[in-house]
C-alpha positions, 0 to 999 in steps of 0.5 A: 522531553517525553513528547519528543521521545514519543514522537521519535518512537512514532516516526521510527515505527512508521517510517523505518522500513515502511514497505516492510511494515505495509507489505508482506515479505513473502509473495505467492505466484501462480504459474500456468501453461498451454499445454498444461503439465509442464515441469517448472523450476525456479531460483525461488522454488525449492523443488520442481512442480508441474503446471498449473501450480502456485508457490510462495517465496521470499521477496528480493532480487530477480525471479525467473521460472523455467518450463520444460515439457517433452515435445515442446521448446523450453521456455524461461519467463521472468516474474515482473516486479514494480516498486511498492508505493509504500516505499516512498513513505520513507521520505517522510522520515527526512533524515531517517529516510535512508535507513528505512529505504535500506531496510526495505531493500534488504528485506525485499519488501520494496518490491511488488511482484506479479502474482500470475505467470502464463507461458505458451509452449511452442512445439518442437519440429518433431512434435509439430508434424504430429499436431493437427492442421489447426493449432489451438488458438493461443489463450489470452494472458491471465485467462486461466483461474488464479490461486494467488493470495488476496491483496491486502495492501492498498493506497490512494489519494485523499482530499477534503477540508477541515474545520479549525476551532478558535483555539487552534486558529489563535495558536497558528496565528501566534506561531506565524507572528499574527498571520491572518491567512488561515480561517476556520475552513482549510483544504487538505490533500494527502495520500493513504497507505493501508494494510488490511487484515481479514480473518474471514471474508464475511466478518470484520476487517482490521485496518492499519492506515498511515495518512500524510496530509498537507493543509491550507496550501491555498492560503500560502501557509502549509500545515503538515500532519501524518496520522497512524490509525488502527481500526476496524471495518465491517462487511457493510463498510462502516469503519472506526479507528483511533491512533496518534498524530504528528503535526506542525503548525509552523512549516515543519519547524516544530513537531507536536504530538496529538491523537486522532479519531476516525469514523465513516463509510467505505463504498466498494466500486468494482476493485476501487474502494471509495471512503468518506470519513470524518476525522477529529484531531484534538491536541494541546493547540486546539481541535480540527475536524476533517472530512476526507474522501478519495479512493484506494486500489 
Protein backbone atom coordinates (compact mmCIF):
# COMPACT_ATOMS: atom_id res chain seq x y z
CA UNK A 1 0.00 0.00 0.00
CA UNK A 2 2.83 2.40 0.89
CA UNK A 3 4.57 1.64 -2.41
CA UNK A 4 1.39 2.33 -4.34
CA UNK A 5 0.86 5.63 -2.51
CA UNK A 6 4.43 6.77 -3.16
CA UNK A 7 4.10 5.80 -6.82
CA UNK A 8 0.90 7.80 -7.18
CA UNK A 9 2.50 10.83 -5.54
CA UNK A 10 5.44 10.59 -7.94
CA UNK A 11 3.17 10.28 -10.97
CA UNK A 12 1.10 13.27 -9.86
CA UNK A 13 4.17 15.39 -9.12
CA UNK A 14 5.79 14.58 -12.43
CA UNK A 15 2.87 14.46 -14.78
CA UNK A 16 0.05 16.74 -13.58
CA UNK A 17 0.97 19.82 -15.54
CA UNK A 18 4.34 18.71 -16.92
CA UNK A 19 4.80 21.84 -19.03
CA UNK A 20 3.95 23.87 -15.92
CA UNK A 21 6.74 22.07 -14.04
CA UNK A 22 9.41 22.23 -16.73
CA UNK A 23 8.66 25.63 -18.32
CA UNK A 24 8.53 29.13 -16.91
CA UNK A 25 5.04 30.58 -16.69
CA UNK A 26 6.47 33.96 -17.68
CA UNK A 27 8.11 34.82 -21.00
CA UNK A 28 10.37 37.70 -22.02
CA UNK A 29 10.26 39.14 -25.54
CA UNK A 30 12.71 41.61 -27.06
CA UNK A 31 11.19 44.11 -29.52
CA UNK A 32 13.19 46.18 -32.02
CA UNK A 33 12.41 48.13 -35.19
CA UNK A 34 13.94 49.97 -38.11
CA UNK A 35 13.93 52.87 -37.55
CA UNK A 36 14.25 52.67 -33.80
CA UNK A 37 12.34 54.84 -31.36
CA UNK A 38 8.93 53.48 -32.32
CA UNK A 39 6.32 53.45 -29.57
CA UNK A 40 5.03 49.98 -28.79
CA UNK A 41 1.87 48.76 -27.15
CA UNK A 42 0.73 45.21 -26.52
CA UNK A 43 -2.15 43.32 -24.98
CA UNK A 44 0.45 41.98 -22.52
CA UNK A 45 2.26 45.29 -21.87
CA UNK A 46 1.08 47.39 -18.94
CA UNK A 47 2.50 50.68 -20.28
CA UNK A 48 3.86 51.92 -23.58
CA UNK A 49 7.59 51.84 -24.35
CA UNK A 50 9.91 52.59 -27.25
CA UNK A 51 12.12 50.30 -29.29
CA UNK A 52 14.47 48.71 -28.58
CA UNK A 53 13.06 47.23 -25.41
CA UNK A 54 12.05 44.00 -23.76
CA UNK A 55 9.12 43.13 -21.52
CA UNK A 56 7.91 40.13 -19.54
CA UNK A 57 4.40 38.70 -19.54
CA UNK A 58 2.39 35.78 -18.26
CA UNK A 59 1.99 33.07 -20.86
CA UNK A 60 -1.36 32.30 -22.44
CA UNK A 61 -3.42 33.28 -25.47
CA UNK A 62 -2.47 35.25 -28.55
CA UNK A 63 0.04 38.07 -28.14
CA UNK A 64 0.52 40.98 -30.50
CA UNK A 65 2.74 44.06 -30.51
CA UNK A 66 1.59 47.38 -32.09
CA UNK A 67 4.27 49.83 -33.27
CA UNK A 68 3.74 53.54 -33.96
CA UNK A 69 6.17 56.20 -35.19
CA UNK A 70 5.42 59.59 -36.71
CA UNK A 71 6.05 59.59 -40.43
CA UNK A 72 5.77 55.80 -40.70
CA UNK A 73 2.92 53.37 -41.15
CA UNK A 74 1.55 51.67 -38.05
CA UNK A 75 2.34 47.98 -37.84
CA UNK A 76 1.07 45.06 -35.78
CA UNK A 77 3.29 42.02 -35.25
CA UNK A 78 2.06 38.72 -33.84
CA UNK A 79 4.35 36.94 -31.39
CA UNK A 80 4.65 33.39 -32.73
CA UNK A 81 4.21 30.46 -30.37
CA UNK A 82 4.62 26.71 -30.50
CA UNK A 83 3.56 23.82 -28.30
CA UNK A 84 6.11 23.03 -25.59
CA UNK A 85 7.53 19.50 -26.04
CA UNK A 86 7.14 18.84 -22.30
CA UNK A 87 3.35 19.13 -22.77
CA UNK A 88 3.34 15.62 -24.29
CA UNK A 89 4.96 14.18 -21.18
CA UNK A 90 1.47 14.33 -19.65
CA UNK A 91 0.55 11.28 -21.74
CA UNK A 92 2.78 9.15 -19.52
CA UNK A 93 0.23 9.65 -16.73
CA UNK A 94 -2.31 7.60 -18.73
CA UNK A 95 -5.69 8.22 -17.02
CA UNK A 96 -4.33 11.37 -15.36
CA UNK A 97 -3.16 12.84 -18.69
CA UNK A 98 -6.26 15.05 -19.22
CA UNK A 99 -5.72 16.66 -15.80
CA UNK A 100 -2.13 17.56 -16.60
CA UNK A 101 -3.06 18.90 -20.02
CA UNK A 102 -5.78 21.11 -18.53
CA UNK A 103 -3.32 22.43 -15.92
CA UNK A 104 -0.81 23.31 -18.67
CA UNK A 105 -3.54 24.93 -20.75
CA UNK A 106 -4.88 27.07 -17.90
CA UNK A 107 -1.41 28.12 -16.74
CA UNK A 108 -0.28 28.94 -20.31
CA UNK A 109 2.88 26.87 -19.76
CA UNK A 110 1.99 24.61 -22.69
CA UNK A 111 3.24 27.35 -25.05
CA UNK A 112 6.72 28.53 -25.95
CA UNK A 113 6.76 32.04 -27.43
CA UNK A 114 9.46 33.48 -29.68
CA UNK A 115 11.79 35.69 -27.70
CA UNK A 116 12.59 38.27 -30.42
CA UNK A 117 10.30 40.45 -32.53
CA UNK A 118 11.59 42.78 -35.26
CA UNK A 119 9.54 45.15 -37.41
CA UNK A 120 10.54 47.19 -40.47
CA UNK A 121 8.40 50.33 -40.58
CA UNK A 122 7.39 51.60 -44.01
CA UNK A 123 7.52 55.40 -44.47
CA UNK A 124 4.25 57.20 -45.18
CA UNK A 125 3.82 59.10 -48.44
CA UNK A 126 4.82 62.47 -46.95
CA UNK A 127 7.83 61.05 -45.16
CA UNK A 128 8.85 59.06 -48.23
CA UNK A 129 9.44 62.21 -50.32
CA UNK A 130 11.86 63.58 -47.75
CA UNK A 131 13.93 60.40 -47.67
CA UNK A 132 17.19 60.09 -49.64
CA UNK A 133 16.97 58.40 -53.03
CA UNK A 134 18.78 55.35 -51.70
CA UNK A 135 16.75 53.78 -48.93
CA UNK A 136 18.67 51.79 -46.30
CA UNK A 137 18.64 48.08 -46.94
CA UNK A 138 16.09 46.20 -44.87
CA UNK A 139 17.94 44.44 -42.05
CA UNK A 140 17.75 40.73 -41.58
CA UNK A 141 15.33 39.44 -38.96
CA UNK A 142 16.96 39.03 -35.56
CA UNK A 143 20.04 40.93 -36.76
CA UNK A 144 19.87 43.22 -33.74
CA UNK A 145 21.30 42.13 -30.36
CA UNK A 146 18.80 40.51 -28.05
CA UNK A 147 18.24 41.00 -24.36
CA UNK A 148 16.06 37.94 -23.92
CA UNK A 149 16.26 35.56 -20.98
CA UNK A 150 18.67 32.62 -21.21
CA UNK A 151 17.08 29.34 -22.18
CA UNK A 152 16.70 26.87 -19.32
CA UNK A 153 14.36 24.18 -20.68
CA UNK A 154 15.90 21.48 -22.87
CA UNK A 155 14.81 18.20 -24.43
CA UNK A 156 16.15 15.51 -26.71
CA UNK A 157 16.35 11.77 -27.50
CA UNK A 158 18.18 9.13 -25.50
CA UNK A 159 19.52 5.75 -26.61
CA UNK A 160 21.89 3.16 -25.24
CA UNK A 161 21.99 -0.25 -23.62
CA UNK A 162 21.58 -1.72 -20.16
CA UNK A 163 23.15 -4.63 -18.29
CA UNK A 164 20.68 -6.67 -16.20
CA UNK A 165 21.95 -8.72 -13.27
CA UNK A 166 20.91 -12.35 -12.72
CA UNK A 167 18.30 -11.50 -10.11
CA UNK A 168 16.54 -9.05 -12.41
CA UNK A 169 16.58 -11.52 -15.30
CA UNK A 170 15.03 -14.22 -13.12
CA UNK A 171 12.31 -11.76 -12.03
CA UNK A 172 11.49 -10.84 -15.63
CA UNK A 173 11.38 -14.49 -16.70
CA UNK A 174 9.12 -15.33 -13.77
CA UNK A 175 6.69 -12.50 -14.52
CA UNK A 176 6.53 -13.63 -18.15
CA UNK A 177 6.03 -17.32 -17.42
CA UNK A 178 9.54 -18.38 -18.28
CA UNK A 179 10.05 -16.12 -21.32
CA UNK A 180 13.74 -16.51 -22.21
CA UNK A 181 13.98 -13.69 -24.75
CA UNK A 182 15.68 -11.25 -22.38
CA UNK A 183 19.40 -11.68 -21.66
CA UNK A 184 21.94 -9.65 -19.74
CA UNK A 185 22.19 -6.89 -22.37
CA UNK A 186 19.16 -4.98 -23.70
CA UNK A 187 18.75 -1.85 -25.81
CA UNK A 188 17.06 1.27 -24.47
CA UNK A 189 15.38 4.21 -26.17
CA UNK A 190 13.75 7.23 -24.62
CA UNK A 191 13.40 10.98 -24.34
CA UNK A 192 14.91 13.51 -21.94
CA UNK A 193 13.10 16.53 -20.51
CA UNK A 194 15.49 18.81 -18.66
CA UNK A 195 15.18 21.96 -16.59
CA UNK A 196 18.30 23.89 -15.59
CA UNK A 197 18.73 26.33 -12.74
CA UNK A 198 21.93 28.34 -13.12
CA UNK A 199 22.82 30.73 -10.25
CA UNK A 200 25.76 32.06 -12.30
CA UNK A 201 27.37 31.19 -15.61
CA UNK A 202 30.72 30.11 -14.16
CA UNK A 203 29.49 27.90 -11.34
CA UNK A 204 27.46 24.76 -10.74
CA UNK A 205 24.16 24.26 -12.58
CA UNK A 206 21.30 22.48 -10.80
CA UNK A 207 19.45 20.11 -13.13
CA UNK A 208 16.03 18.41 -12.94
CA UNK A 209 15.41 15.64 -15.49
CA UNK A 210 12.54 13.35 -16.43
CA UNK A 211 13.57 10.44 -18.67
CA UNK A 212 10.99 7.91 -19.87
CA UNK A 213 12.64 4.81 -21.37
CA UNK A 214 11.57 1.65 -23.13
CA UNK A 215 13.92 -1.32 -23.25
CA UNK A 216 14.21 -4.72 -24.93
CA UNK A 217 11.87 -3.83 -27.79
CA UNK A 218 14.12 -5.86 -30.09
CA UNK A 219 13.30 -8.90 -27.89
CA UNK A 220 9.54 -8.37 -28.28
CA UNK A 221 9.31 -7.83 -24.52
CA UNK A 222 9.13 -4.11 -23.76
CA UNK A 223 10.33 -2.97 -20.34
CA UNK A 224 9.05 0.47 -19.30
CA UNK A 225 10.59 2.92 -16.87
CA UNK A 226 10.59 6.62 -16.07
CA UNK A 227 13.25 8.35 -14.00
CA UNK A 228 13.04 11.65 -12.14
CA UNK A 229 16.57 12.88 -11.41
CA UNK A 230 17.75 15.91 -9.45
CA UNK A 231 21.44 16.63 -9.81
CA UNK A 232 24.26 19.05 -10.44
CA UNK A 233 26.47 19.80 -13.45
CA UNK A 234 29.79 21.59 -13.19
CA UNK A 235 31.05 24.21 -15.64
CA UNK A 236 33.31 21.48 -17.07
CA UNK A 237 30.33 19.20 -17.81
CA UNK A 238 30.72 16.64 -15.00
CA UNK A 239 27.30 15.69 -13.63
CA UNK A 240 25.88 13.65 -10.76
CA UNK A 241 22.25 12.98 -9.89
CA UNK A 242 19.86 10.83 -7.89
CA UNK A 243 16.12 10.31 -7.83
CA UNK A 244 13.14 7.95 -7.91
CA UNK A 245 12.22 5.55 -10.69
CA UNK A 246 8.97 3.91 -11.72
CA UNK A 247 9.29 0.73 -13.77
CA UNK A 248 7.33 -2.23 -15.06
CA UNK A 249 8.71 -5.64 -16.01
CA UNK A 250 5.44 -7.04 -17.36
CA UNK A 251 4.11 -4.74 -20.11
CA UNK A 252 2.89 -2.07 -17.69
CA UNK A 253 0.51 -4.34 -15.77
CA UNK A 254 2.30 -3.72 -12.45
CA UNK A 255 4.26 -0.60 -11.53
CA UNK A 256 7.13 -0.87 -9.06
CA UNK A 257 9.21 1.77 -7.35
CA UNK A 258 13.02 2.02 -7.18
CA UNK A 259 15.92 4.43 -7.08
CA UNK A 260 18.32 5.67 -9.72
CA UNK A 261 21.85 7.09 -9.54
CA UNK A 262 23.40 8.89 -12.50
CA UNK A 263 26.89 10.13 -13.32
CA UNK A 264 28.71 11.21 -16.43
CA UNK A 265 29.76 14.06 -18.68
CA UNK A 266 27.94 16.51 -20.93
CA UNK A 267 29.83 17.89 -23.92
CA UNK A 268 28.82 21.13 -25.57
CA UNK A 269 28.78 21.29 -29.38
CA UNK A 270 27.56 24.75 -30.36
CA UNK A 271 24.02 25.00 -29.00
CA UNK A 272 23.68 21.22 -28.69
CA UNK A 273 24.46 19.35 -25.46
CA UNK A 274 25.70 15.77 -25.90
CA UNK A 275 25.58 13.67 -22.68
CA UNK A 276 27.35 10.41 -21.93
CA UNK A 277 25.89 8.95 -18.73
CA UNK A 278 26.00 5.81 -16.65
CA UNK A 279 22.80 5.08 -14.74
CA UNK A 280 22.60 2.54 -11.91
CA UNK A 281 19.05 1.48 -10.98
CA UNK A 282 18.79 -0.86 -7.97
CA UNK A 283 15.42 -2.27 -6.92
CA UNK A 284 13.85 -5.15 -5.02
CA UNK A 285 13.68 -7.08 -8.33
CA UNK A 286 17.36 -6.66 -9.19
CA UNK A 287 19.77 -4.09 -10.58
CA UNK A 288 20.35 -2.64 -14.03
CA UNK A 289 23.29 -0.54 -15.21
CA UNK A 290 22.67 1.63 -18.28
CA UNK A 291 24.91 3.64 -20.57
CA UNK A 292 22.95 6.38 -22.33
CA UNK A 293 23.74 9.11 -24.81
CA UNK A 294 21.82 11.40 -27.18
CA UNK A 295 21.51 15.16 -27.43
CA UNK A 296 19.59 18.10 -25.99
CA UNK A 297 18.68 21.38 -27.65
